[in-house]
SETI-213105 format. One record per residue (C-alpha): residue number from 0; residue in one letter; z, x, y. Coordinates in steps of 0.25 Angstrom, whole numbers, plus 5000, padded with zeros to 4 digits. Layout:
BEGIN
[node NUM A [Z X Y]]
...
//
This chain:
BEGIN
[node 0 M [5094 4941 5048]]
[node 1 S [5080 4935 5044]]
[node 2 R [5070 4933 5054]]
[node 3 T [5071 4918 5052]]
[node 4 L [5086 4918 5054]]
[node 5 E [5085 4927 5066]]
[node 6 Q [5075 4918 5073]]
[node 7 R [5083 4906 5070]]
[node 8 S [5095 4914 5077]]
[node 9 I [5086 4917 5089]]
[node 10 V [5082 4902 5090]]
[node 11 R [5096 4897 5089]]
[node 12 D [5100 4907 5100]]
[node 13 S [5088 4904 5109]]
[node 14 L [5091 4889 5108]]
[node 15 G [5105 4891 5112]]
[node 16 V [5100 4899 5124]]
[node 17 G [5090 4888 5127]]
[node 18 L [5101 4877 5127]]
[node 19 A [5111 4885 5136]]
[node 20 T [5100 4889 5146]]
[node 21 G [5093 4875 5146]]
[node 22 A [5106 4868 5149]]
[node 23 Y [5107 4875 5162]]
[node 24 G [5094 4868 5166]]
[node 25 T [5103 4856 5169]]
[node 26 G [5109 4863 5181]]
[node 27 F [5095 4867 5186]]
[node 28 G [5090 4853 5185]]
[node 29 A [5102 4847 5192]]
[node 30 L [5102 4857 5203]]
[node 31 S [5087 4856 5205]]
[node 32 V [5087 4841 5207]]
[node 33 T [5099 4841 5216]]
[node 34 S [5093 4852 5225]]
[node 35 G [5081 4844 5228]]
[node 36 F [5071 4845 5217]]
[node 37 G [5066 4833 5209]]
[node 38 V [5068 4832 5194]]
[node 39 A [5053 4834 5191]]
[node 40 Q [5053 4847 5200]]
[node 41 T [5066 4852 5193]]
[node 42 C [5060 4850 5180]]
[node 43 V [5047 4857 5184]]
[node 44 L [5055 4869 5189]]
[node 45 S [5061 4870 5175]]
[node 46 L [5048 4868 5168]]
[node 47 L [5040 4878 5176]]
[node 48 M [5049 4888 5182]]
[node 49 F [5059 4889 5170]]
[node 50 T [5068 4900 5175]]
[node 51 G [5082 4895 5178]]
[node 52 A [5085 4906 5189]]
[node 53 S [5072 4903 5197]]
[node 54 Q [5074 4888 5196]]
[node 55 F [5088 4889 5201]]
[node 56 A [5083 4898 5212]]
[node 57 L [5072 4888 5217]]
[node 58 V [5082 4876 5216]]
[node 59 G [5093 4884 5223]]
[node 60 V [5084 4888 5235]]
[node 61 A [5079 4874 5236]]
[node 62 A [5093 4868 5236]]
[node 63 A [5097 4877 5247]]
[node 64 G [5085 4873 5256]]
[node 65 G [5077 4885 5254]]
[node 66 N [5063 4887 5256]]
[node 67 P [5055 4884 5243]]
[node 68 F [5048 4897 5243]]
[node 69 S [5061 4904 5243]]
[node 70 G [5065 4897 5231]]
[node 71 A [5052 4899 5224]]
[node 72 A [5053 4914 5227]]
[node 73 T [5067 4915 5223]]
[node 74 A [5064 4908 5210]]
[node 75 L [5052 4917 5208]]
[node 76 L [5060 4930 5210]]
[node 77 L [5071 4925 5200]]
[node 78 G [5060 4922 5190]]
[node 79 T [5054 4936 5190]]
[node 80 R [5063 4941 5180]]
[node 81 N [5056 4932 5170]]
[node 82 T [5043 4941 5172]]
[node 83 L [5051 4953 5168]]
[node 84 Y [5056 4946 5156]]
[node 85 G [5041 4943 5153]]
[node 86 L [5038 4958 5153]]
[node 87 R [5048 4960 5142]]
[node 88 L [5044 4948 5134]]
[node 89 S [5029 4949 5134]]
[node 90 P [5028 4961 5124]]
[node 91 L [5040 4956 5116]]
[node 92 L [5035 4942 5113]]
[node 93 G [5020 4946 5112]]
[node 94 W [5014 4933 5116]]
[node 95 T [5000 4933 5124]]
[node 96 G [4992 4922 5130]]
[node 97 V [4996 4908 5131]]
[node 98 R [5009 4911 5123]]
[node 99 R [5013 4922 5133]]
[node 100 A [5011 4913 5145]]
[node 101 A [5019 4901 5139]]
[node 102 A [5030 4911 5135]]
[node 103 A [5031 4916 5149]]
[node 104 H [5037 4902 5154]]
[node 105 L [5049 4905 5144]]
[node 106 V [5052 4919 5149]]
[node 107 I [5066 4917 5154]]
[node 108 D [5080 4924 5153]]
[node 109 E [5084 4917 5140]]
[node 110 S [5071 4918 5132]]
[node 111 T [5069 4933 5136]]
[node 112 A [5084 4936 5132]]
[node 113 M [5081 4929 5118]]
[node 114 S [5069 4937 5115]]
[node 115 V [5070 4951 5120]]
[node 116 T [5081 4954 5111]]
[node 117 R [5074 4951 5098]]
[node 118 E [5069 4961 5088]]
[node 119 S [5055 4955 5085]]
[node 120 R [5044 4948 5092]]
[node 121 A [5046 4936 5084]]
[node 122 D [5061 4934 5087]]
[node 123 A [5058 4937 5102]]
[node 124 R [5048 4926 5102]]
[node 125 V [5058 4916 5095]]
[node 126 G [5069 4920 5105]]
[node 127 F [5060 4918 5117]]
[node 128 L [5053 4905 5113]]
[node 129 T [5065 4898 5108]]
[node 130 T [5074 4902 5120]]
[node 131 G [5063 4900 5130]]
[node 132 L [5059 4886 5125]]
[node 133 A [5073 4882 5123]]
[node 134 V [5077 4885 5137]]
[node 135 F [5064 4879 5143]]
[node 136 V [5065 4866 5136]]
[node 137 L [5080 4864 5138]]
[node 138 W [5080 4870 5152]]
[node 139 N [5070 4859 5156]]
[node 140 A [5077 4848 5149]]
[node 141 F [5090 4851 5155]]
[node 142 T [5083 4853 5169]]
[node 143 L [5078 4839 5168]]
[node 144 A [5092 4834 5164]]
[node 145 G [5098 4841 5176]]
[node 146 A [5088 4836 5185]]
[node 147 L [5090 4822 5181]]
[node 148 A [5105 4824 5183]]
[node 149 G [5104 4831 5196]]
[node 150 S [5095 4820 5202]]
[node 151 A [5107 4811 5201]]
[node 152 I [5117 4821 5207]]
[node 153 G [5112 4821 5221]]
[node 154 D [5116 4832 5231]]
[node 155 P [5120 4845 5223]]
[node 156 R [5129 4849 5234]]
[node 157 T [5138 4837 5231]]
[node 158 Y [5142 4843 5218]]
[node 159 G [5141 4858 5221]]
[node 160 L [5128 4859 5213]]
[node 161 D [5121 4867 5225]]
[node 162 A [5130 4879 5221]]
[node 163 A [5125 4878 5207]]
[node 164 V [5112 4886 5210]]
[node 165 G [5120 4898 5214]]
[node 166 G [5129 4896 5202]]
[node 167 A [5117 4895 5193]]
[node 168 F [5111 4908 5198]]
[node 169 L [5124 4915 5196]]
[node 170 A [5125 4910 5182]]
[node 171 L [5111 4916 5179]]
[node 172 L [5113 4929 5186]]
[node 173 W [5127 4933 5181]]
[node 174 P [5123 4936 5166]]
[node 175 R [5113 4946 5172]]
[node 176 L [5123 4954 5179]]
[node 177 A [5128 4961 5167]]
[node 178 R [5127 4975 5173]]
[node 179 P [5134 4981 5186]]
[node 180 V [5121 4985 5192]]
[node 181 Y [5116 4971 5191]]
[node 182 R [5128 4965 5197]]
[node 183 L [5126 4975 5209]]
[node 184 V [5112 4971 5211]]
[node 185 G [5117 4956 5210]]
[node 186 L [5127 4958 5221]]
[node 187 A [5118 4966 5230]]
[node 188 A [5107 4955 5229]]
[node 189 A [5118 4944 5231]]
[node 190 A [5123 4952 5244]]
[node 191 V [5109 4953 5249]]
[node 192 A [5106 4938 5246]]
[node 193 L [5119 4934 5254]]
[node 194 G [5115 4943 5265]]
[node 195 A [5102 4936 5266]]
[node 196 V [5107 4922 5266]]
[node 197 P [5110 4921 5281]]
[node 198 F [5096 4926 5285]]
[node 199 T [5086 4920 5275]]
[node 200 A [5081 4907 5270]]
[node 201 V [5087 4901 5257]]
[node 202 G [5082 4907 5245]]
[node 203 V [5078 4921 5252]]
[node 204 P [5092 4927 5248]]
[node 205 V [5089 4926 5234]]
[node 206 L [5076 4932 5235]]
[node 207 V [5082 4944 5243]]
[node 208 A [5093 4945 5232]]
[node 209 G [5082 4946 5222]]
[node 210 G [5075 4957 5230]]
[node 211 V [5088 4965 5229]]
[node 212 A [5087 4964 5214]]
[node 213 L [5073 4968 5213]]
[node 214 L [5075 4980 5222]]
[node 215 A [5087 4984 5214]]
[node 216 G [5078 4983 5201]]
[node 217 A [5066 4991 5208]]
[node 218 L [5075 5002 5213]]
[node 219 G [5084 5004 5201]]
[node 220 G [5078 4997 5189]]
[node 221 R [5082 5008 5180]]
[node 222 W [5096 5008 5186]]
[node 223 L [5098 4993 5184]]
[node 224 D [5095 4994 5169]]
[node 225 L [5106 5004 5167]]
[node 226 D [5115 5000 5155]]
[node 227 P [5129 4999 5162]]
[node 228 E [5136 5006 5150]]
[node 229 E [5126 5016 5146]]
[node 230 G [5120 5019 5159]]
[node 231 V [5106 5019 5154]]
[node 232 P [5095 5009 5154]]
//
């Protein structure tokens, strides 16, 4: 395949990922507004925070009546994975200065996945930019649409939307539990979080669960990277 045809294929795939991911922003917009955030606040969250898991975390804690600082801390904890993505992407993409700073805002799961598998820097940049920009534009557009629709819905508990935050987290988490060891860590974190619920404020159990995952990574980082079939990293 020629370079031009290959990059066209990357662009096509990236736009597909952007559309599928961006459409999910409708759910965030609706949930955010029905959880007490204004339409403008919801849109600013998508524009500036721009990482779905963290946005749902902040809204989920707020909807449950939790402390805003707990919500912010939970969102920050979930967003730390983007820092690790950046460490991998920085030498791969090779940008510096202003371009590097601007690209940092597009470091998300999807843009990373569509760039790290490429054989050349040029292809990696095409995958990163096309996916990142497509998700950013569509996520924010659908967030606005969801927020406007959500403002007319009213109390989310009337329609069962208050349970959708947990469902959204599960949908984000499930594809990442491909290996048995990841599922074990996930179950341990869930057990600790459930145990902490009666004794801590809203939002804190999520932070405690995140601590379990961090501890597992610190104590057994190499073990967690073992290939389930070959038994090697």
